[in-house]
Backbone bond lengths (Angstrom), bond angles and torsions (degrees), N, CA, C in turn:
res aa  C-N    CA-C-N  psi(-1)  N-CA   C-N-CA  omega(-1)  CA-C   N-CA-C  phi
1 M - - - 1.444 - - 1.520 108.08 -
2 R 1.327 115.96 129.24 1.456 120.19 -167.93 1.520 115.21 -73.66
3 F 1.309 119.59 -21.87 1.465 120.04 -177.21 1.523 113.24 -104.97
4 Y 1.303 117.93 6.13 1.451 122.20 -174.87 1.522 112.62 -55.69
5 N 1.327 119.15 -46.61 1.464 121.13 -176.24 1.516 112.37 -62.75
6 I 1.318 118.14 -47.33 1.462 119.80 -179.25 1.515 110.86 -66.24
7 C 1.303 116.93 -35.11 1.460 120.19 179.16 1.523 110.85 -62.63
8 N 1.296 117.02 -45.39 1.458 119.64 179.10 1.514 111.60 -59.64
9 I 1.305 116.49 -42.30 1.459 119.69 -178.69 1.514 110.61 -62.01
10 L 1.319 115.93 -47.36 1.459 119.29 -174.89 1.510 112.87 -79.17
11 I 1.274 117.66 -20.26 1.447 119.39 -177.35 1.499 113.08 -87.75
12 L 1.303 116.67 -52.99 1.437 116.16 -163.60 1.505 115.55 -135.19
13 L 1.233 115.50 91.68 1.448 129.14 167.73 1.508 115.26 24.59
14 V 1.265 116.15 -145.43 1.441 124.69 -172.80 1.507 113.42 -75.31
15 A 1.300 117.93 -6.29 1.455 120.62 179.02 1.520 111.05 -65.81
16 I 1.321 117.38 -8.19 1.463 120.49 174.62 1.525 110.66 -53.00
17 A 1.291 116.09 -34.03 1.462 120.08 -176.99 1.522 112.78 -67.37
18 I 1.332 116.77 -19.11 1.455 119.47 -178.05 1.516 111.90 -122.83
19 G 1.306 118.22 17.00 1.453 120.53 174.38 1.511 114.57 110.28
20 G 1.310 117.32 -8.03 1.448 118.71 172.45 1.507 115.20 93.40
21 V 1.322 115.01 140.38 1.446 122.38 169.51 1.509 104.37 -86.60
22 K 1.286 116.81 122.69 1.464 119.34 -175.36 1.509 110.69 -108.71
23 A 1.293 115.14 -175.18 1.452 120.52 174.60 1.519 107.72 -59.07
24 D 1.308 117.51 177.86 1.451 120.81 -175.70 1.518 113.12 -51.82
25 N 1.298 117.62 -30.82 1.458 119.69 172.05 1.521 108.98 -150.69
26 D 1.326 114.43 163.89 1.466 119.30 -176.27 1.518 112.44 -59.06
27 E 1.316 116.79 -36.06 1.461 119.70 -179.01 1.525 111.02 -62.75
28 D 1.317 116.97 -43.81 1.470 120.59 177.81 1.524 110.53 -63.31
29 F 1.319 115.89 -42.07 1.457 120.47 -179.67 1.527 110.51 -63.13
30 Q 1.312 116.29 -42.51 1.463 121.04 178.49 1.533 110.70 -61.09
31 K 1.301 117.38 -39.51 1.474 121.44 178.95 1.524 110.61 -63.92
32 V 1.317 116.36 -42.88 1.464 120.43 178.55 1.524 109.80 -60.51
33 I 1.315 116.16 -46.96 1.459 120.17 -178.72 1.523 110.76 -62.64
34 K 1.309 116.87 -47.01 1.471 120.35 -179.45 1.523 111.01 -60.98
35 T 1.309 116.95 -40.86 1.466 120.73 178.27 1.526 110.28 -61.40
36 C 1.328 116.63 -45.25 1.467 120.20 -178.79 1.519 111.70 -71.21
37 E 1.328 118.24 -30.94 1.466 120.18 175.57 1.527 110.81 -63.29
38 V 1.330 115.97 -34.67 1.466 120.37 178.03 1.530 110.09 -76.60
39 E 1.320 116.65 -45.46 1.468 121.39 -177.01 1.524 112.68 -68.84
40 V 1.323 116.54 -35.09 1.463 121.37 -177.20 1.536 108.31 -135.17
41 P 1.317 117.34 80.15 1.468 119.29 -178.59 1.532 111.62 -67.55
42 V 1.332 113.97 145.59 1.460 121.58 179.02 1.522 108.02 -122.29
43 N 1.320 115.46 133.75 1.456 121.84 176.58 1.531 108.75 -63.08
44 E 1.329 116.63 127.59 1.459 121.82 -178.11 1.532 112.23 -57.05
45 E 1.321 117.00 -41.22 1.465 120.39 179.68 1.530 111.13 -63.32
46 D 1.339 116.61 -40.96 1.468 120.38 178.04 1.531 110.55 -61.90
47 M 1.334 116.22 -40.87 1.462 120.04 179.78 1.524 110.28 -65.65
48 Q 1.314 117.31 -41.34 1.461 120.51 179.33 1.531 111.23 -63.18
49 V 1.322 116.56 -42.78 1.471 120.44 178.19 1.531 109.41 -60.51
50 F 1.294 116.44 -44.83 1.469 121.45 -179.60 1.527 110.82 -62.60
51 M 1.317 117.56 -47.50 1.456 121.02 -177.91 1.529 110.95 -66.97
52 K 1.333 117.56 -40.96 1.465 120.99 179.87 1.528 112.02 -67.29
53 S 1.313 116.97 -21.87 1.469 120.86 179.07 1.531 111.74 -83.82
54 N 1.335 116.03 10.00 1.458 121.38 -174.63 1.528 110.65 61.71
55 M 1.319 113.88 36.33 1.459 123.51 177.60 1.516 113.20 60.59
56 D 1.316 114.80 42.82 1.458 121.77 175.18 1.530 107.79 -62.39
57 P 1.321 118.23 119.95 1.465 120.67 -178.01 1.531 113.83 -53.69
58 S 1.312 117.29 -31.18 1.463 119.61 -179.54 1.533 111.88 -68.89
59 K 1.311 117.45 -15.67 1.470 121.71 -179.77 1.530 112.41 -95.32
60 A 1.309 117.86 -2.26 1.469 121.67 -178.92 1.526 110.02 -82.93
61 T 1.308 115.84 122.76 1.461 120.67 177.08 1.528 110.01 -80.62
62 T 1.312 115.72 166.14 1.465 119.81 177.13 1.526 111.82 -57.26
63 P 1.336 119.91 -44.12 1.469 118.16 177.69 1.534 113.46 -60.57
64 I 1.324 118.76 -36.94 1.465 120.70 176.85 1.525 109.60 -61.36
65 K 1.317 116.03 -46.45 1.463 120.43 179.99 1.529 111.18 -63.76
66 C 1.318 116.37 -41.88 1.466 120.37 -177.13 1.532 112.18 -72.54
67 Q 1.319 117.21 -31.69 1.458 118.67 176.09 1.531 109.66 -66.70
68 G 1.314 116.84 -39.91 1.460 120.16 175.59 1.518 111.80 -61.34
69 K 1.316 116.23 -42.08 1.466 120.73 177.16 1.523 110.41 -60.79
70 C 1.317 116.83 -43.49 1.460 121.76 178.77 1.526 110.61 -56.07
71 I 1.312 115.85 -46.27 1.464 120.03 -178.20 1.523 110.94 -67.23
72 L 1.318 116.85 -42.37 1.462 120.03 176.14 1.524 110.84 -59.00
73 E 1.324 116.86 -42.38 1.466 120.92 179.52 1.523 111.06 -63.08
74 K 1.304 116.70 -45.60 1.460 120.30 -177.15 1.525 111.92 -68.88
75 Q 1.317 116.37 -22.80 1.462 121.23 175.63 1.540 111.31 -84.76
76 G 1.341 116.21 -11.12 1.459 120.08 -179.69 1.520 113.65 86.64
77 F 1.340 117.44 15.87 1.455 120.99 -177.87 1.522 113.79 -99.82
78 F 1.312 117.68 -8.42 1.465 121.80 179.32 1.525 105.92 -138.97
79 V 1.330 115.89 108.23 1.457 121.29 -172.60 1.529 109.42 -124.31
80 K 1.323 115.54 122.81 1.463 121.51 178.79 1.530 111.56 51.98
81 G 1.307 115.75 44.16 1.453 121.10 176.02 1.513 115.76 79.24
82 V 1.335 117.54 9.40 1.462 121.59 -176.70 1.527 109.70 -126.51
83 F 1.329 115.44 133.69 1.459 121.30 175.72 1.514 109.06 -70.31
84 D 1.327 117.70 124.68 1.460 122.81 178.60 1.524 108.18 -90.71
85 D 1.313 115.49 87.19 1.454 120.35 -176.12 1.524 112.70 -63.52
86 K 1.311 118.29 -31.76 1.464 120.24 179.62 1.529 111.19 -66.79
87 A 1.325 116.42 -45.49 1.468 119.75 177.84 1.522 110.69 -63.84
88 F 1.322 115.67 -40.48 1.452 120.40 179.65 1.529 111.06 -63.77
89 L 1.334 116.60 -47.73 1.461 120.48 -180.00 1.520 111.81 -61.64
90 E 1.317 116.14 -40.64 1.462 119.44 178.97 1.523 110.99 -57.18
91 K 1.324 116.73 -45.64 1.461 121.17 179.89 1.523 111.06 -71.35
92 A 1.324 117.63 -46.33 1.464 120.92 -176.63 1.520 111.84 -63.12
93 L 1.322 116.98 -41.59 1.461 119.74 -176.06 1.519 113.28 -75.02
94 N 1.326 117.21 -6.37 1.460 120.84 172.67 1.522 111.73 -87.63
95 H 1.326 117.20 -7.84 1.462 120.86 178.93 1.522 108.15 -75.42
96 P 1.343 117.96 133.32 1.471 120.59 -177.33 1.527 114.46 -53.04
97 A 1.305 118.91 -37.14 1.466 121.23 -177.78 1.525 112.51 -74.54
98 L 1.325 117.34 -15.76 1.467 120.29 -175.70 1.524 113.36 -113.44
99 K 1.310 118.01 -12.75 1.471 120.20 -172.52 1.530 113.88 -59.78
100 D 1.327 117.69 -28.28 1.459 120.71 179.20 1.526 112.64 -96.93
101 R 1.325 116.87 12.08 1.460 121.82 -178.05 1.535 110.91 -122.72
102 H 1.322 114.56 39.93 1.461 120.06 -175.44 1.525 112.27 -54.99
103 A 1.326 117.51 -49.01 1.472 120.61 -176.68 1.530 110.99 -63.25
104 E 1.326 116.53 -43.41 1.464 120.43 -177.99 1.527 111.84 -66.98
105 V 1.329 115.66 -43.81 1.466 119.64 179.77 1.525 110.27 -64.48
106 T 1.317 115.82 -44.57 1.467 120.04 -179.95 1.523 110.99 -61.60
107 K 1.333 116.94 -41.80 1.470 119.72 179.20 1.525 110.83 -64.20
108 A 1.338 117.21 -42.25 1.473 120.20 178.55 1.521 110.84 -61.80
109 V 1.318 116.56 -43.84 1.465 120.02 178.47 1.522 110.27 -63.52
110 D 1.322 116.94 -42.42 1.470 120.30 178.49 1.530 111.56 -61.57
111 M 1.332 117.15 -36.76 1.466 120.58 179.32 1.531 111.31 -68.95
112 C 1.318 117.71 -26.30 1.467 121.10 -171.25 1.524 115.25 -106.94
113 K 1.304 117.83 -22.21 1.465 120.45 -168.98 1.524 114.59 -63.88
114 E 1.301 117.52 -22.10 1.468 120.31 -178.27 1.530 113.44 -96.53
115 K 1.319 117.41 4.15 1.469 119.90 178.76 1.522 108.94 -58.92
116 K 1.299 115.86 142.17 1.463 121.52 -178.85 1.512 110.16 -126.99
117 G 1.316 114.31 163.20 1.448 121.27 174.92 1.516 108.39 -140.55
118 S 1.312 115.87 -174.45 1.466 120.22 -177.63 1.526 112.14 -75.13
119 D 1.333 116.57 -16.58 1.465 121.40 176.28 1.526 107.78 -153.07
120 E 1.328 117.31 179.92 1.459 120.63 -176.94 1.525 112.43 -63.81
121 C 1.322 118.06 -37.40 1.467 120.92 178.95 1.520 110.78 -61.50
122 E 1.313 115.62 -46.38 1.460 119.82 -179.32 1.526 111.11 -68.68
123 T 1.315 117.36 -35.48 1.458 120.44 176.94 1.526 110.17 -61.75
124 A 1.324 117.32 -49.52 1.468 120.91 178.90 1.524 110.44 -59.32
125 F 1.318 116.43 -43.69 1.461 121.41 179.66 1.520 111.15 -62.31
126 N 1.324 117.35 -45.71 1.461 121.40 -178.62 1.529 111.69 -62.12
127 I 1.318 116.70 -38.19 1.462 120.51 176.73 1.529 109.46 -64.24
128 G 1.326 116.52 -45.72 1.464 120.33 179.33 1.510 112.65 -60.68
129 I 1.318 116.95 -44.12 1.465 120.99 179.60 1.529 110.10 -64.70
130 C 1.311 117.60 -41.23 1.462 121.24 177.87 1.529 110.15 -59.99
131 L 1.312 117.11 -44.83 1.457 120.32 179.19 1.527 110.88 -62.63
132 K 1.304 115.84 -42.25 1.473 120.43 177.71 1.526 109.91 -59.83
133 E 1.318 116.57 -45.01 1.465 121.07 -177.67 1.526 112.61 -67.14
134 N 1.328 117.79 -20.23 1.462 121.58 -178.54 1.524 113.16 -100.40
135 K 1.316 118.19 8.67 1.459 120.16 -178.74 1.530 111.76 -63.05
136 D 1.319 118.00 -34.74 1.466 119.97 179.73 1.527 111.37 -63.95
137 F 1.314 116.62 -38.36 1.470 120.72 176.63 1.523 110.12 -60.24
138 V 1.310 117.19 -45.33 1.456 121.30 -177.41 1.526 110.75 -63.33
139 F 1.306 116.80 -38.74 1.453 120.22 -178.42 1.518 113.20 -91.45
140 G 1.363 116.94 13.25 1.444 121.32 173.10 1.521 115.16 73.74
141 Q 1.306 117.57 27.53 1.453 119.99 -177.12 1.519 112.76 -102.59
142 Q 1.304 117.43 4.49 1.469 120.57 172.87 1.503 108.54 -154.56
143 Q 1.301 116.28 153.69 1.463 126.24 -178.33 1.491 109.22 53.70
């Protein structure tokens, strides 16, 4: 599935490093992604450029950002333009790789939850990128 990597980054915290915390099951997650692919289509070439750039935020187009927002919304993590850190933490901390890292995950979410952008799509994207950038902290690989 072509959008799987970006979806994991924007959806679920530092678990990107281990494959992502997904919806309750893969089938539900796949439905969310397919729905957002239809609602917010992304040019394949734009996605390839973004992925090849190691997800450089400057290479993310508006549709890439908005598709991520769509997925966050459908997961219940972005509501009315606001990141729902409590819902996100509840899901993330149930992931086996994160359940024993409550303090680290919470700190990463606290560092990222207030990130803003010029619109809701960019805000959701900025939060996702911040979480991605803080995955090493959560897994004890820095500071």
